N, C-alpha and C positions, 0 to 999 in steps of 0.2 A: 604097635602103631600109635603115633601121637594124635592128639586132637587139637584143632584150632578153630576159632570163630572170628568172623568179621561182622561188624554192624555198620551198615552204610545208610546215611541219611542225606537227602537232598539239601538239607540245611547246613551240612558240614562242609561248606565250600572253602577252598583255598584261594583260587584265582581262576580266571579263564585260562584254558589251554593256550599257551603262546606258541604259535607255529614255528617260531625261531628256535625253539628247543630242539627241533629235529634238523639241526644243521650238521654240516660235515666240513672237511678240511682238505684242501689240495695244496701240497707243497712240492717244490722242486727237490724232492728227495727220492732217491732210488728210481723206481719205474712208475711212480704215481702219475706224473705228467707224460713223459716220453715212454711210449709202450703201454701206457695206461689209458688216459682219456684221449691222448693224441698219438696217432700212428698212421701217417700217410702211407698209402699202399696196402693197408689191411683190406681184406675183402669187404668189410662192412664200412670202411671209412668213406666219409662224404667229401665234397669238394674242398672243405676246409681241413681235411686230414683228421677229423674227429671220428673216433670209433663209434659206429652206430650201435653195436651190441652192448657196449659199455653205457652209452646214453640211455638205452632202453632199461638197463638194470638200475641206473641212477634214478630214473623216473619211477620205477617200481619200488625202489627203496623208500621213496617218499621224502627225500631230502628237500629242505626248504631254503636253506642258505648255505653258502660255502665260503669259508675264510681262505684267502689267497694273498701272497704267494708263499707264506711261511708264518710261523715256524722259524727255526734257527737260520734257514736260508735267507730270510729277509734282512738280517742284520749286516749282510755284505752285498746286498742286491742294489744294482743301479737300474731303476725302472726304464730309463731311456734306452738301455741296451736291447730291450725286448719289444721295441716298436719300430715301425718303418719297414722298408724292403728287407726281406730276410737275407738276401745276399750281401747286404751292407751291415748286418748286425755283427757285433764283435763276439768272439768266443772267449770265455773267461774261466778262470778257476774258481770253484766254490769251496772255500775252506771249511764251511759248516759240515759238509758231508764228504769232503775230499773227492769231488767229482768235477768233471768238465761240463760247463754250462754253455750250450750252443746258442741259447736265446732264440731258438726257432719258434718257441711258444712264449708269448708275453701277454701284456695287458689286453690288447684288442682281441687276441685269440681266446683268452679266458672269457671275455665278455660275450664273444660269439657263442662259446660253449655254454655259458650261463643262460643265455636266452634260449638256446635249444633244449637245455635241461630243465628249464622252467624254474630256476633257482634265483634267489637274491644274492648278489655279490657282497662280500664283506672284505674290505681291502686293508692290508697291513702296510704301514710305512716303516722305512728303515730308520731307526733311531740308534742303531749300533755304531755305524760309521758315518751317518749323515744326520741332518737335522731339519730346522725350520724351512730353509730355502728349498730344499729338495721336496719336502712334504707339500708345500703350497704349490710348487710347480707341477707335481703329480696331480694334485686336486684340480688345478686349472686345466691341465691337459685332459683329464678324464671327464670333468663335469661342466665346463663352461661351453655354452652353445657355439660360439664362434666369434670371429672378429679380433682375436688376439693372436700373437705369434704361436703360443702353445696350443690353443684350441684349434687354430687353423692347421697346425701341424697334424693334429689328430684327424681332422677332416681329410687332409692330403693323404693320410695313411689308410683311408678307406672307411673310417668310422665317422660318418657324417653327423649322426645324432649324438648328443652328449650321453655318457654312460649313466649319469645320475646315481652314483654310488652314495648311499646314505650312511652306512656304518663303517667306521674306520678304527683300526687298532693302532695305538701309538707304541709301536715297537713290539718286541717279543721277548719274554723271559729275561728281562734285563737284570734280574736278581741272580741269574745263574752264572757261575764262574766259567762255564763252557761257552757262554754267549760272546760272540764277537762284539766288542764294545761294552762288555760287562761293567757295571758301575754301581755306585751306592744308591740307596733310596733317596737320599737328599739330592744328589746330582741328577738322578733320573726324574724325580718329582719336579725339579726346576725346569728341566728340558721339556718334559711332557706338558707342563703348564704353558710354556712358551709356544710350543707347536700347536697345542689345542687352541690357544688364543689367536694365533695367526690363522689357523684354518677357519675359525669361526668368523674372522673378519671377512672371509670370502663367502661363507655360508653359515649363518647362525644356527641353522636347523639340523646340522649334521649330528649324528650319534657317535660319540667318541668313547673308546675303551682304554683305560689306563692299565698298564701291566701290574697285575698282582703277583703273588708268589708262584713259582714254578711247581710247587708241591707243598703239602702241609708239613712235610718233614724238613723243609729248608730251615737252616738255623736262624734265618732272619724273618721267618713267617710271623705275621702279626705286626711286628715292628715295621716291616717293609710297607704293608698296606697302610698303616697309620701315618707314616711319614709321607708316602706318596700322595695320599688323599688330603693331607693337610695343605699340600701345594695345589692340588688339582680339583678339589671338591666342587668348586663353582663352574668348572669348564669341561668336566667329563660327565658321562651318564652311567658308565659301567666301570667296574674293576674286574679284571680277568682272574680266572682260577684254572689250573691245569692239574690233572691227576691221571695216573696210569696204574693199573693193577695187574698182578701176575700170580700164577700158582707157584709157590715156593716149596720145593721138595714134594712131600706128599700131604701137606697141610691143606686138605680140601676144605675143611670146616672154616678156616680163616679166610680162604679165597672166596667161598660162597658168601661170606659176611663183609666183603669189600665195601659195600655200600654204607656200612656203619662209619667207615673213615670218611667217605664222601659227604655223608650227612653232617658229621662234625666239622669238616672243612667249611661247608656252606654256612653253618650256624656261626662259626667263629669269624668268618669274613664279614658276615652281616653285622655281628656285634661290633666288630672293629669299625666298620663303615659308619654305623649309627653313632658310635662313640665320637668319632670325628665330627659328624654332623651336629651332635649336641654341643661339642666344644666350640664350634663355629656359629652356634645359634642359627643353623640353617634349616628351613622347612623342607629342603630338597632331600630326596632319598636316592642313594646310589644303589643300583642293582648289580647283579653278577652276570658276567658273560663267561660261562664255563666252556671256553672255546678250544680246549683240548682235553679229551677224556677217551679212554678205551681200556681194553685189555692189551697190554704190550709186554712181550717178553724181552724187557729192556736189559736185564742182566746178561742174557745170552748175546744180545747185540753188542753190548759193551765188551764182553769177553772176546768176541770175534774181532773187534777193533775196526779201524777205518781201512778202506782198501789201500793196498800198498801202491798200486799204480793209479794215476789219474785217468779215469775213464768216463764215458758218457753213460748216464743212467744205469749204473750197476744194480744188481739185485740186493736191496737192503731191507732187512726186517720184514721179509715176506712170510710172516707167521701163518701157519696152517691152523686155523682156529678149530677147537674141539667143541663138542656139545656142551661140555662144562663151561667153557669160555662164553658160550652163547647165553647160558643161564645167568652168569655174572653180568654180562652186558644188559640183559633184561632187567636185572635188579638195579643197576646203575640208572637206567631210564626211569624206573619207578621212583628213585630218589630225586632225580631232576624234576619230575612231575610234582612230587610232593612239595617241592620248594618253588612252585611256579609263581608265587607272589614276589620272590626276589631273584630267582634265576630266570631271566627273561630272554636269554639267548644261550645256545650251547652248540658245540661243534664236535662231533665224534671224529677223532683223528686216527687214520686218514681215510680216504675214500676208496682208492684202487691200489692193489698190489702191496704197497708199503703199509703195514699194519692196517690193511683195508678190509672193508666188508665185501668188496668185489675183487676177484682175481682174474687175470687174463694172461694169455701167452702171445708172443709176437707171431702174427700171421695166423693165430689159432683162436680157440674159443674163449669166451668169458663165462665165469660162473659165480654163483652166490656162495660166500663162505657161511659157516654156521651162524655167525653173529649178524648176518644180514637179516635173518628171519625175525627175531624179537624187535629189531629196530623198525622193519617194514610194517609189521603188524601193529606196533604201538603207534607209529606215525599215522597209520590208516584209521585206527579205531579210537584213539584218544581225542575226543571231540567235546566241545562245550566247556563245561567247568570241571576243574579238578576237585574231587571230594577226598577228604581225609578219613579213611575208615578207622573205626575203633577195633583194635586187634587184641584178642585174648588167645594166647598160645604159650606153650612151654618154652623154656630157653635151652640153649645148647652152649657148652663151654668151648671157647676158641682160644688158641694160644695168643693171637694178636689183638683180639678185640674184646676179650673177656666173655661174659655171659651175654648172648644175643637171642632175640626171639627167633624161633624156627620159621616164622612167617614174615615176609616182607611184602607189603601190598599197597596199592593205590587204586582209586576208581575215578572214572570221569562220567559226567552226566550231560548228555546232549538233549536238552529239553525240547528243542525244536523238532527233532526226529524221534523223540521218545526212546532213546537208547542209553543204556548204562553199560560201560565196559569196566571189567575188573581184571587187574593185572596182579599176579601173585607169584612169589617164589617160595618154594620149600627149601630152606637152607640146610636141612639135616642131610648129611652125606649118605646115610644108610637106612633111614626110617621114613616110611610113608606118613602122610598126615591126613586124617579124616577131617575134611575142611567143610565148613558151612558158612554161608553169608546171609544174614538177615536182610531181606529186601522189602519188608512189609510196608515201609513208608513210600514205596513207589507204586503201590496198588498191584494190579495183576501183572505178572511178568512171565515171559517165556524165554527159554534159551534159544538164541538165534544162531550163534556161532561159537566155536571154542577151538583152542589149540593148546598143545603141550609140547615142550622140548625138554630133553634131558632123560633121566631115568636110567636105563640099563647100560648102554655103552657110552660112558661119559667122555671117552677119549677118541671117539669116532670123529673124522674130519671129512670135508668135501674136497674132492680133487678133480683135476681135469678129466680123468678116466671115470670117476664116480662122483659127479657133481651134486647128486641128490641123496647122498647117504644120510646126511643130517638135515631133516626137514620137519616142520611142525606136523603133528598128527591130530586128528579130531579127538576130542575128549569124550569117548563113548559112554563112560560111566557117569558123566555129569548130568544132573537133573534138577528141576525146580519142584520142591515139595512143600506145600503149606507156606508159601512166601519166603522160602529159603532155598538158596542154591547149594547143592551138596555135591561133593566130588572127593575122590581119593587122590591126593597129590603125590606123585612118585617122589622118591628121594632125589635131592639135587635137581630140581626141575623148575622151569618157568612155565606159567600157564596164563591163558587169557580166556575170559568168558564175556561174550557180548549178549546182553539181554534186551529184549524189546518190551517196553512198558505200554500200558493202555489206560 
């Protein structure tokens, strides 16, 4: 058995917990929208065709913001197609996912869903095949109270009050050769500056996100961010980052250490952004919107290829997530929290069915995937300020990331309610870790709640027939002794401990 120790001090603050970190992503891809959040005729559907069972799970998941409508989909999307009377909306081909888009669900339906789900909308604009004119028309339609052709059109469509969308993404993955309208950093930076400037003439207080790299492994990574930000630094608030991870072969150790790559990604983007700010002698600080991240078995999806036939809402990337996947998702959340000073928004992609935390069947039930649980518990208990624990632990050798600590951890401190939450992952694939956390700086503490995922059956999944096979269990062996939290962390596990201080 390995040994590891955390020291947590209320003075080791990083930043307040930003609730936008617990965002998600809804794209017109596969069955995320049609047959996911929207299924008229389902036994739980309301008058707007929104699945009530899915809405209940979204609320339980603790999602705070949702990015919409893409993703790759947005680069060919005409927002006008998805508003107005449904029987007058055009049906179009979506080349991003080679599907038929009926446009039965659009902006106003999304905003209705967002209000019912209690989430903040984050809207993406099409900069793949469109530009400034279409972006400011969408902004006026969505946000202007009334008295203009576009805002009055929204009112006539049944949305009397403005949607007041505050956060906007300027395109999606424009560095990617797969992207409709793929371009260079120079060309995109010029366009994004133009669009951002135009949008700010309508509303100077919008929060705008420039496209960063689609992944740390992109050949233009770093240079892309530098060039784009040299154009847009004064007119945007965020640069985006996207990252997906998957188990490759039987390399469990590297998979469990995926957050090492995410951590480097964040540090490198921050360094690049700050370098540009220094060059421009700007006091402004650009933050990161990590608006796509998850475990995604992308290689399998790519091998399967696009659907041969154009169909409506085919099943795409409906990964059945394992307990091991849930441990990695928990670890990625730890990394996002550790960087709360610069990662001030994030969206797990996606929400339902397509690489989703929630799965459902047409006319049938909805259920929680394994990855639902670490997200829901972290969103619920990560409150107050993020604390950076000092970790002393042995290392393990990984093929992809070199030597890494067997422990990955973060803590939060809710001073108002006197609660400390500790989130920790044991990255060792086969060894337990005798874990202790020095809590003496918090005075008297007692263990209020605990949970653990992982351990024995790492490849177990939740299914429609067995929706609760992978669920968190209480950490029976955990205890507080002499100002220290002690527990034996199972191999390849994610754990949470909530402590009450006095």
